[in-house]
VOBA-1610 file (N, C-alpha, C; in pm, whole numbers, padded with zeros to 5 digits, always signed):
BEGIN
Met-02302-07138-01214Met-02390-07013-01146Met-02302-06991-01037Arg-02240-07134-00941Arg-02176-07102-00804Arg-02023-06972-00820Gln-01946-07020-00998Gln-01825-07005-01037Gln-01885-06861-01044Gly-02013-06836-01073Gly-02041-06630-01226Gly-02108-06587-01036Gly-02113-06657-00926Gly-02135-06566-00829Gly-02015-06570-00758Ala-01892-06650-00699Ala-01779-06594-00642Ala-01691-06496-00752Ala-01755-06536-00851Ala-01560-06386-00979Ala-01690-06247-00950Gly-01837-06238-00973Gly-01882-06151-00920Gly-01849-06069-00780Lys-01877-06122-00681Lys-01810-06111-00513Lys-01707-06031-00554Ala-01584-06099-00601Ala-01461-06115-00582Ala-01409-06006-00698Ala-01463-05956-00758Ala-01500-05844-00892Ala-01535-05692-00758Val-01618-05731-00703Val-01705-05586-00598Val-01569-05571-00493Ile-01555-05687-00391Ile-01416-05641-00335Ile-01306-05591-00391Ile-01327-05578-00496Ile-01161-05551-00588Ile-01195-05405-00626Trp-01296-05404-00635Trp-01364-05249-00645Trp-01350-05200-00538Arg-01422-05205-00427Arg-01484-05135-00253Arg-01295-05116-00269Arg-01233-05221-00231Arg-01089-05207-00161Arg-00955-05148-00236Trp-00952-05184-00341Trp-00865-05049-00453Trp-00853-04994-00571Ile-01024-05052-00635Ile-01023-04911-00734Ile-01097-04751-00677Phe-01184-04800-00571Phe-01248-04668-00539Phe-01173-04585-00504Pro-01112-04624-00399Pro-01043-04575-00281Pro-00896-04512-00379Leu-00858-04557-00497Leu-00720-04490-00584Leu-00839-04433-00653Leu-00983-04409-00706Leu-00986-04300-00773Leu-01033-04124-00655Leu-01088-04246-00558Leu-01089-04058-00439Leu-00941-04044-00460Val-00828-04058-00433Val-00705-03976-00423Val-00682-03934-00494Leu-00675-04044-00648Leu-00694-03906-00758Leu-00778-03801-00767Val-00942-03774-00732Val-00982-03684-00713Val-00948-03598-00639Phe-00913-03652-00523Phe-00895-03552-00401Phe-00718-03456-00483Gly-00653-03574-00483Gly-00520-03475-00572Gly-00507-03355-00593Ala-00652-03397-00727Ala-00653-03306-00875Ala-00707-03140-00792Cys-00816-03187-00653Cys-00822-03084-00653Cys-00740-02950-00548Ala-00663-03027-00524Ala-00634-03020-00387Ala-00444-02935-00455Ala-00418-03007-00626Ala-00304-02938-00711Ala-00421-02783-00802Ala-00519-02867-00750Ala-00578-02651-00853Ala-00597-02584-00764Leu-00588-02621-00665Leu-00628-02461-00500Leu-00501-02463-00468Val-00372-02531-00496Val-00237-02463-00473Val-00208-02323-00590Lys-00202-02434-00702Lys-00252-02330-00805Lys-00308-02186-00836Ile-00445-02216-00749Ile-00530-02064-00784Ile-00430-01976-00650Ala-00449-02040-00541Ala-00319-01967-00420Ala-00222-01905-00437Phe-00156-01982-00540Phe+00027-01938-00535Phe+00028-01945-00637Phe-00023-01978-00783Phe+00036-01892-00911Phe-00074-01886-01004Pro-00132-01764-00968Pro-00270-01735-01065Pro-00219-01676-01232Asp-00311-01663-01331Asp-00344-01701-01414Asp-00239-01499-01441Arg-00077-01442-01526Arg-00019-01366-01505Arg-00098-01256-01628Ser-00228-01285-01708Ser-00293-01225-01797Ser-00360-01132-01714Glu-00357-00942-01766Glu-00389-00906-01670Glu-00516-00846-01766Ala-00656-00771-01660Ala-00808-00759-01762Ala-00713-00557-01798Val-00797-00589-01896Val-00724-00392-01983Val-00932-00365-01899Val-00890-00210-01877Val-01039-00173-01803Val-01036-00041-01881Ser-01089+00007-02018Ser-01153+00128-01981Ser-01192+00209-01966Pro-01154+00342-01874Pro-01192+00372-01802Pro-01313+00475-01936Glu-01489+00464-01803Glu-01584+00530-01876Glu-01561+00713-01915Ala-01511+00763-01807Ala-01479+00929-01804Ala-01328+00918-01794Ser-01248+01017-01774Ser-01160+01042-01771Ser-01155+01230-01670Ile-01048+01279-01619Ile-01001+01361-01539Ile-00995+01469-01567Ala-01035+01577-01583Ala-00956+01714-01720Ala-00949+01758-01581Asp-00830+01839-01614Asp-00796+01931-01526Asp-00857+02124-01541Pro-00909+02107-01455Pro-01036+02273-01473Pro-01010+02359-01538Val-01101+02457-01566Val-01100+02539-01580Val-01165+02648-01538Ile-01101+02762-01556Ile-01228+02858-01488Ile-01205+03025-01611Ala-01272+03104-01554Ala-01301+03268-01668Ala-01218+03336-01608Val-01164+03373-01720Val-01064+03573-01639Val-01201+03672-01639Glu-01273+03677-01477Glu-01360+03802-01429Glu-01317+03887-01418Arg-01377+03972-01375Arg-01306+04160-01322Arg-01333+04119-01167Gly-01249+04158-01058Gly-01334+04149-00980Gly-01188+04337-00847Ser-01198+04261-00701Ser-01100+04392-00633Ser-01009+04249-00621Val-00903+04311-00545Val-00826+04280-00517Val-00739+04368-00377Val-00759+04324-00193Val-00665+04404-00184Val-00568+04347-00101Asn-00472+04409-00129Asn-00309+04302-00049Asn-00288+04386+00108Ala-00324+04329+00165Ala-00304+04390+00340Ala-00271+04267+00346Leu-00122+04281+00482Leu-00067+04166+00546Leu-00075+04184+00642Thr-00112+04118+00772Thr-00164+04156+00928Thr+00046+04030+01031Leu+00118+04101+01028Leu+00191+04019+01106Leu+00206+04049+01243Ser+00273+03914+01320Ser+00257+03943+01426Ser+00423+03967+01538Gly+00408+03984+01620Gly+00577+04056+01662Gly+00623+04060+01827Asn+00700+04118+01827Asn+00726+04231+01923Asn+00830+04339+01980Ile+00777+04461+02051Ile+00819+04542+02093Ile+00951+04521+02165Ala+01048+04624+02076Ala+01177+04597+02128Ala+01271+04720+02190Arg+01387+04743+02201Arg+01442+04846+02221Arg+01510+04889+02133Asp+01554+04962+02057Asp+01680+05002+02022Asp+01820+04991+02024Glu+01835+04955+01957Glu+02049+04866+02046Glu+02102+04989+02012Ala+02193+04957+02148Ala+02292+05022+02250Ala+02374+05057+02158Tyr+02454+05168+02102Tyr+02550+05234+02043Tyr+02693+05300+02128Pro+02838+05249+02059Pro+02908+05344+02116Pro+02947+05515+02141Val+02955+05630+02137Val+03047+05751+02170Val+03169+05773+02197Arg+03208+05857+02066Arg+03350+05894+02081Arg+03368+06036+02072Gly+03452+06020+02130Gly+03489+06180+02151Gly+03576+06241+02016Glu+03499+06342+01998Glu+03589+06445+01886Glu+03639+06577+01961Val+03776+06552+02031Val+03819+06675+02083Val+03943+06591+02169Asn+04050+06665+02134Asn+04194+06668+02213Asn+04165+06700+02343Gly+04235+06641+02466Gly+04236+06718+02541Gly+04236+06609+02717Thr+04183+06683+02807Thr+04181+06592+02911Thr+04054+06623+03023Val+04007+06466+03049Val+03889+06439+03150Val+03938+06576+03264Thr+03809+06626+03243Thr+03873+06740+03391Thr+03690+06673+03581Ala+03639+06574+03427Ala+03535+06618+03556Ala+03433+06469+03424Val+03346+06369+03579Val+03236+06277+03522Val+03121+06321+03581His+03038+06336+03505His+02918+06395+03573His+02823+06309+03613Val+02823+06179+03527Val+02735+06062+03515Val+02805+05923+03569Thr+02718+05843+03640Thr+02765+05688+03677Thr+02736+05587+03593Glu+02754+05461+03673Glu+02723+05383+03495Glu+02569+05275+03564Gly+02510+05341+03414Gly+02399+05269+03440Gly+02244+05417+03434Ala+02295+05504+03489Ala+02251+05641+03460Ala+02109+05675+03396Thr+01985+05701+03398Thr+01895+05753+03276Thr+01977+05931+03224Val+01958+05923+03123Val+01968+06012+03009Val+01872+06092+02988Ala+01879+06229+03021Ala+01756+06334+02952Ala+01888+06393+02794Ala+01801+06430+02696Ala+01909+06492+02518Ala+01963+06632+02618Gly+02095+06613+02595Gly+02168+06715+02639Gly+02200+06759+02746Gln+02185+06652+02871Gln+02229+06664+02968Gln+02387+06618+02939Lys+02458+06685+03013Lys+02602+06744+03065Lys+02690+06591+03070Leu+02761+06503+03038Leu+02793+06399+03081Leu+02916+06418+03155Phe+03020+06464+03107Phe+03186+06478+03075Phe+03249+06662+03064Thr+03334+06660+03091Thr+03425+06819+03098Thr+03522+06734+03045Ile+03593+06817+02940Ile+03749+06798+02826Ile+03777+06902+02858Ala+03905+06920+02915Ala+04001+07073+02858Ala+04043+07059+02791Gln+04009+07083+02718Gln+04057+07058+02537Gln+04204+07146+02553Asp+04298+07067+02436Asp+04424+07155+02449Asp+04441+07231+02288Asp+04384+07255+02248Asp+04405+07393+02113Asp+04258+07418+02029Pro+04219+07493+02067Pro+04227+07609+02183Pro+04248+07563+02286Lys+04291+07639+02396Lys+04272+07573+02571Lys+04112+07644+02582Lys+04050+07579+02625Lys+03874+07546+02662Lys+03802+07479+02696Asn+03709+07498+02808Asn+03673+07359+02861Asn+03578+07332+02754Ile+03471+07204+02778Ile+03423+07038+02669Ile+03323+07024+02731Asp+03220+07049+02697Asp+03115+06960+02732Asp+03025+06857+02632Val+03078+06733+02738Val+03034+06627+02660Val+02917+06623+02692Val+02781+06602+02584Val+02674+06628+02622Val+02572+06503+02583Ala+02448+06416+02625Ala+02373+06327+02562Ala+02314+06351+02397Pro+02310+06292+02317Pro+02274+06335+02179Pro+02160+06352+02169Glu+02102+06188+02253Glu+01939+06198+02328Glu+01934+06047+02408Ala+01815+06135+02462Ala+01760+06036+02622Ala+01786+05907+02609Gly+01872+05823+02686Gly+01859+05716+02699Gly+01982+05644+02827Asp+02063+05555+02816Asp+02091+05438+02968Asp+02206+05455+02936Val+02327+05478+03001Val+02462+05538+02978Val+02535+05441+03045Ser+02601+05331+02977Ser+02701+05218+03003Ser+02798+05207+02979Glu+02915+05107+02982Glu+03020+05086+02979Glu+03137+05227+02992Ile+03078+05315+03059Ile+03210+05427+03103Ile+03313+05353+03108Ala+03434+05444+02987Ala+03546+05480+02959Ala+03651+05554+03025Val+03679+05620+03065Val+03656+05726+03111Val+03682+05793+03254Val+03768+05826+03285Val+03792+05852+03423Val+03852+06011+03476Lys+03824+06047+03563Lys+03875+06201+03556Lys+04053+06218+03610Gly+04073+06300+03495Gly+04244+06305+03490Gly+04270+06243+03353Gln+04191+06139+03349Gln+04278+06106+03194Gln+04241+06161+03034Ala+04345+06090+02972Ala+04406+06176+02836Ala+04256+06108+02744Ala+04193+06256+02686Ala+04082+06200+02595Ala+04153+06224+02471Asn+04127+06170+02341Asn+04169+06151+02251Asn+04024+06148+02154Val+04059+06262+01972Val+03896+06234+01905Val+03888+06110+01874Gly+03813+06019+01846Gly+03801+05908+01807Gly+03803+05790+01931Leu+03815+05849+02095Leu+03832+05734+02181Leu+03672+05672+02211Glu+03605+05621+02254Glu+03523+05578+02317Glu+03487+05593+02419Leu+03430+05682+02480Leu+03402+05770+02621Leu+03258+05689+02683Tyr+03176+05640+02610Tyr+03039+05525+02685Tyr+02954+05484+02610Thr+02865+05411+02623Thr+02806+05335+02556Thr+02606+05357+02569Leu+02593+05413+02497Leu+02421+05512+02479Leu+02243+05380+02417Thr+02206+05336+02547Thr+02152+05215+02494Thr+01966+05337+02444Pro+01982+05424+02348Pro+01837+05525+02341Pro+01693+05488+02388Ala+01622+05590+02482Ala+01479+05526+02462Ala+01447+05543+02367Arg+01491+05504+02252Arg+01344+05409+02124Arg+01332+05280+02139Tyr+01184+05250+02081Tyr+01176+05128+02058Tyr+01135+05117+01883His+01082+05025+01892His+01083+04920+01770His+00993+04815+01741Leu+00899+04814+01690Leu+00837+04667+01686Leu+00937+04579+01521Leu+00922+04469+01552Leu+00982+04357+01485Leu+00933+04192+01444Ala+00868+04199+01343Ala+00765+04144+01310Ala+00874+04052+01219Thr+00778+03859+01244Thr+00911+03784+01151Thr+00795+03748+01002Val+00820+03763+00881Val+00813+03736+00767Val+00849+03590+00693Glu+00758+03530+00677Glu+00747+03429+00570Glu+00848+03427+00416Pro+00947+03341+00416Pro+00999+03393+00331Pro+00886+03438+00166Val+00800+03340+00177Val+00740+03322+00064Val+00658+03466+00088Gln+00638+03551+00157Gln+00577+03645+00154Gln+00667+03812+00157Leu+00776+03731+00093Leu+00866+03882+00058Leu+00863+03919-00070Tyr+00814+03910-00167Tyr+00779+03936-00304Tyr+00579+04071-00290Arg+00565+03997-00176Arg+00423+04135-00177Arg+00449+04223-00059Leu+00615+04261+00017Leu+00685+04378+00034Leu+00714+04480-00052Val+00775+04422-00108Val+00854+04485-00264Val+00796+04615-00244Asn+00704+04628-00261Asn+00690+04783-00258Asn+00592+04842-00114Ala+00685+04803-00032Ala+00558+04805+00112Ala+00552+04966+00137Pro+00434+05054+00176Pro+00444+05173+00212Pro+00544+05175+00326Ser+00531+05401+00388Ser+00657+05337+00474Ser+00564+05438+00620Glu+00461+05374+00610Glu+00389+05379+00781Glu+00280+05243+00733Ala+00265+05188+00878Ala+00176+05080+00888Ala+00099+05055+01053Ser+00068+05040+01092Ser-00086+05045+01167Ser-00043+04998+01298Val-00019+04960+01393Val+00063+04907+01488Val-00057+04810+01615Thr-00078+04705+01663Thr-00199+04659+01797Thr-00124+04617+01869Ile-00076+04691+01998Ile-00024+04625+02091Ile-00140+04513+02196Thr-00120+04437+02212Thr-00216+04293+02293Thr-00184+04390+02435Gly-00372+04436+02470Gly-00399+04426+02621Gly-00307+04599+02620Gly-00267+04643+02552Gly-00190+04853+02466Gly-00343+04945+02444Pro-00285+05024+02443Pro-00353+05110+02383Pro-00371+05081+02207Ala-00482+05196+02210Ala-00568+05219+02045Ala-00492+05206+01947Pro-00522+05130+01805Pro-00403+05123+01741Pro-00349+05213+01707Phe-00169+05288+01684Phe-00154+05381+01667Phe-00020+05321+01474Thr+00010+05399+01471Thr+00095+05426+01376Thr+00254+05444+01374Cys+00300+05346+01276Cys+00433+05332+01326Cys+00511+05378+01191Thr+00623+05421+01187Thr+00708+05524+01064Thr+00848+05418+01032Gly+00878+05453+00880Gly+01002+05384+00860Gly+00962+05245+00834Val+00856+05192+00855Val+00886+05041+00756Val+00986+05023+00668Arg+01008+04889+00744Arg+01157+04869+00626Arg+01129+04675+00656Val+01196+04617+00537Val+01201+04506+00532Val+01382+04446+00536Gln+01379+04342+00647Gln+01544+04281+00699Gln+01508+04161+00686Val+01699+04117+00591Val+01679+03955+00562Val+01866+03925+00652Ser+01809+03920+00733Ser+01974+03818+00751Ser+02029+03735+00726Ala+02199+03703+00733Ala+02299+03649+00586Ala+02187+03485+00688Glu+02127+03410+00746Glu+02107+03307+00767Glu+01925+03331+00667Gly+01919+03422+00591Gly+01760+03402+00565Gly+01656+03417+00654Thr+01673+03466+00770Thr+01533+03513+00823Thr+01426+03624+00788Ala+01386+03705+00765Ala+01329+03772+00664Ala+01266+03790+00809Ser+01171+04011+00871Ser+01211+04034+00905Ser+01132+04202+00878Val+01008+04280+00956Val+00939+04426+00888Val+01001+04456+01024Arg+01045+04617+00998Arg+01080+04656+01143Arg+01013+04812+01089Cys+00955+04876+01227Cys+00902+05008+01217Cys+00944+05037+01365Ala+00962+05164+01330Ala+00957+05285+01464Ala+00844+05307+01586Ile+00883+05300+01676Ile+00773+05341+01765Ile+00767+05488+01766Pro+00671+05601+01752Pro+00620+05718+01764Pro+00773+05710+01956Ala+00802+05861+01963Ala+00834+05941+02056Ala+00755+05891+02190Asp+00654+06009+02142Asp+00552+05953+02292Asp+00474+05846+02307Gln+00479+05705+02235Gln+00388+05622+02275Gln+00421+05521+02376Val+00372+05516+02454Val+00440+05427+02629Val+00397+05302+02593Val+00521+05267+02582Val+00546+05082+02507Val+00626+05033+02581Phe+00583+04881+02639Phe+00777+04838+02666Phe+00800+04709+02610Ala+00920+04692+02597Ala+01032+04631+02582Ala+00965+04434+02538Gly+00968+04370+02507Gly+00904+04206+02508Gly+00722+04241+02458Leu+00643+04298+02500Leu+00496+04363+02464Leu+00431+04278+02306Pro+00387+04162+02337Pro+00370+04132+02173Pro+00284+04212+02123Ala+00296+04244+01990Ala+00139+04322+01911Ala+00148+04254+01729Ser+00103+04287+01705Ser+00069+04285+01573Ser+00067+04463+01489Val+00145+04407+01323Val+00178+04498+01218Val+00040+04469+01128Asp-00015+04618+01073Asp-00091+04583+00977Asp-00080+04650+00863Leu-00043+04561+00735Leu+00081+04649+00653Leu-00036+04633+00496Ala-00086+04796+00457Ala-00200+04800+00306Ala-00069+04833+00166Leu-00025+04649+00119Leu-00005+04680+00075Leu-00044+04719-00131Gly-00163+04764-00095Gly-00222+04836-00245Gly-00384+04752-00262Gln-00444+04800-00400Gln-00608+04800-00323Gln-00602+04833-00486Val-00694+04739-00555Val-00761+04771-00722Val-00863+04736-00682Glu-00975+04836-00857Glu-01085+04809-00789Glu-01137+04737-00905Asp-01211+04706-00975Asp-01296+04645-01116Asp-01138+04627-01178Ala-01054+04519-01181Ala-00957+04449-01239Ala-00974+04307-01300Leu-00885+04291-01352Leu-00912+04142-01438Leu-00839+04066-01328Val-00904+03973-01261Val-00827+03898-01154Val-00801+03762-01217Ile-00754+03653-01155Ile-00748+03498-01170Ile-00674+03433-00985Pro-00740+03302-01023Pro-00637+03264-00866Pro-00485+03275-00918Val-00395+03296-00787Val-00262+03258-00823Val-00216+03111-00849Thr-00293+03013-00848Thr-00271+02850-00821Thr-00252+02860-00995Ala-00289+02990-01053Ala-00308+02973-01206Ala-00162+02997-01316Val-00068+03105-01185Val-00007+03181-01210Val+00143+03066-01198Gln+00274+03085-01292Gln+00371+03019-01254Gln+00405+03167-01274Gly+00515+03169-01116Gly+00605+03339-01127Gly+00473+03424-01023Gly+00464+03534-01047Gly+00355+03606-00978Gly+00420+03712-00887Ala+00592+03797-00905Ala+00633+03897-00910Ala+00677+03920-01010Gly+00504+04046-01011Gly+00559+04117-01184Gly+00492+04069-01307Ser+00530+03961-01323Ser+00468+03855-01456Ser+00511+03699-01389Gly+00409+03627-01491Gly+00408+03481-01503Gly+00362+03438-01643Lys+00310+03294-01589Lys+00240+03256-01718Lys+00130+03185-01699Val+00041+03190-01738Val-00069+03118-01757Val-00086+03042-01904Trp-00175+02919-01834Trp-00237+02797-01953Trp-00378+02874-02022Val-00455+02934-02159Val-00523+02932-02197Val-00587+02854-02248Asp-00726+02795-02257Asp-00743+02664-02256Asp-00920+02717-02347Ala-00883+02692-02523Ala-00952+02742-02602Ala-01095+02646-02584Gly-01093+02552-02505Gly-01186+02436-02477Gly-01264+02387-02645Asp-01211+02306-02743Asp-01172+02273-02841Asp-01081+02129-02784Gly-01060+02080-02700Gly-00958+01994-02678Gly-00808+02008-02671Ala-00771+02070-02766Ala-00629+02113-02803Ala-00537+02143-02660Asp-00429+02096-02666Asp-00312+02165-02537Asp-00360+02331-02539Pro-00343+02339-02429Pro-00381+02468-02358Pro-00256+02577-02462Glu-00252+02701-02487Glu-00126+02824-02478Glu-00092+02842-02391Glu+00035+02848-02370Glu+00102+02914-02270Glu+00132+03093-02370Arg+00061+03112-02216Arg+00136+03309-02236Arg+00133+03341-02114Glu+00272+03506-02149Glu+00291+03548-02117Glu+00192+03680-02077Val+00197+03676-01908Val+00124+03836-01857Val+00170+03858-01783Ala+00125+04043-01773Ala+00173+04083-01646Ala+00065+04141-01518Leu+00136+04137-01441Leu+00060+04093-01284Leu+00101+04232-01193Gly-00028+04228-01127Gly-00056+04355-01010Gly-00016+04349-00863Val-00132+04355-00854Val-00196+04396-00680Val-00186+04194-00642Asn-00155+04198-00482Asn-00157+03998-00503Asn-00189+04000-00352Asp-00328+03946-00341Asp-00329+03897-00245Asp-00311+03763-00129Gly-00236+03710-00173Gly-00230+03577-00181Gly-00336+03465-00220Thr-00409+03515-00283Thr-00479+03420-00336Thr-00538+03485-00469Met-00559+03577-00444Met-00615+03588-00596Met-00555+03730-00599Val-00477+03712-00799Val-00339+03867-00826Val-00427+03881-00963Glu-00417+04056-00945Glu-00474+04106-01126Glu-00372+04110-01150Val-00443+04058-01343Val-00421+04060-01444Val-00388+04218-01539Val-00239+04249-01524Val-00194+04436-01603Val-00230+04377-01729Ser-00254+04338-01797Ser-00219+04292-01962Ser-00144+04155-01981Gly-00204+04076-02115Gly-00159+03917-02175Gly-00305+03818-02165Leu-00480+03865-02085Leu-00579+03786-02126Leu-00659+03909-02096Asp-00725+03865-02160Asp-00898+03961-02148Asp-01011+03856-02167Glu-01096+03933-02090Glu-01189+03909-01963Glu-01306+03749-02061Gly-01318+03744-01956Gly-01417+03635-02085Gly-01355+03465-02094Glu-01197+03508-02125Glu-01079+03390-02147Glu-01098+03301-02069Ser-01065+03162-02140Ser-01084+03053-01999Ser-00926+02963-01993Ile-00863+02952-01805Ile-00764+02960-01842Ile-00746+02776-01746Arg-00683+02739-01749Arg-00645+02624-01643Arg-00639+02665-01519Gln-00660+02609-01408Gln-00694+02699-01268Gln-00581+02631-01197Phe-00496+02508-01246Phe-00396+02523-01153Phe-00265+02507-01294Val-00151+02535-01248Val-00035+02506-01319Val+00029+02362-01382Pro-00010+02358-01465Pro+00036+02220-01567Pro+00213+02148-01422Gly+00142+02044-01374Gly+00160+01994-01268Gly+00158+01979-01088Phe+00063+02110-01130Phe+00041+02170-00967Phe-00050+02086-00883Val+00021+02025-00793Val-00087+01923-00690Val-00181+02037-00638Ala-00327+01972-00647Ala-00451+02040-00619Ala-00392+02057-00451Pro-00485+02132-00357Pro-00472+02148-00211Pro-00564+02008-00193Val-00589+01940-00064Val-00668+01806-00060Val-00776+01929+00041Glu-00876+01905+00076Glu-00994+01919+00093Glu-01027+01883+00269Glu-01076+01977+00333Glu-01084+01859+00466Glu-01223+01908+00545Asn-01293+01837+00545Asn-01417+01795+00644Asn-01451+01769+00766Cys-01443+01886+00864Cys-01420+01847+00959Cys-01573+01834+01086Tyr-01651+01772+01114Tyr-01687+01774+01207Tyr-01654+01709+01326Glu-01807+01793+01401Glu-01747+01747+01594Glu-01817+01529+01570Val-01729+01500+01631Val-01823+01331+01667Val-01854+01291+01819Ser-01814+01423+01878Ser-01849+01411+02047Ser-01842+01498+02148Pro-01869+01588+02239Pro-01805+01720+02294Pro-01646+01692+02309Gly-01651+01762+02221Gly-01434+01825+02229Gly-01361+01725+02172Val-01433+01633+02087Val-01398+01584+01930Val-01423+01637+01859Val-01287+01633+01713Val-01338+01719+01651Val-01243+01580+01522Gln-01353+01523+01425Gln-01238+01442+01342Gln-01295+01519+01173Cys-01165+01452+01104Cys-01145+01553+00956Cys-01172+01435+00897Asp-01217+01444+00715Asp-01234+01357+00643Asp-01157+01416+00567Ser-01044+01376+00454Ser-00979+01454+00387Ser-01028+01400+00176Gly-01101+01532+00173Gly-01186+01523+00023Gly-01098+01546-00070Met-01137+01442-00169Met-01051+01475-00269Met-01067+01532-00419Ser-00991+01673-00418Ser-00943+01786-00488Ser-00870+01758-00636Trp-00947+01780-00774Trp-00903+01744-00855Trp-00894+01888-00938
//
């Protein structure tokens, strides 16, 4: 019996000292290996998610409405450009009646030239009111046809307003007159000779002449209002639905049966930058895609005041 008890105690000691610690080491090792695998070696299989709903391109109906193509541009009042005045007779300058920088009236005498053939005195007068500068002749000097006599800065003014290139097509049939409003100035008045200018660098502007009887000053800020066209009770669609826009374009007609939309040519009329008149190619009630394929709809922002003077804007999602 004593031998059996001694053997049992020895077995217990062996289990406590060797087997249990070894089993614990194995268990903790397996746990550690599992954690390492989960953290650094995840399963490569990807779950396949089947969407329950799909996002469709918005469709709108062709409806009747009005379009007013009015454009307001900001600009400044400027004085017309100076130009050189050249001689028209051959002879000798006998008198200079003005000084450098003089302000002259239309028809005012500036020089007297003794013409050679036939011999007679010719008075050179100002073709219009303005300022004389760069006088190039003196008394006793020979004068010839084509000789630059002086430079005249006319007492004329114009309005010059910058145009974004994207607006140029709207100005193709611009009217010859426009309404001008000067900040802090007189009541709105009409300017004439409206024309579009595009420089060699690609800068576009609208220019019109200020009436001679209108008191203005160079550098004054002003705005010009152009009435470019108006239609009533016409077929209209958003410009976002049209590829093109200057006289003609393409739209995508949706039949509503799940088939691909039909690409269709349309003739276009008055355009206000948001809506455009459809002259032909569509019928009232037809459905078209609101956006040209590939066009990203603008993101709408919701702005609100979070504290006095502090406004926060959140971008919404637009499809």
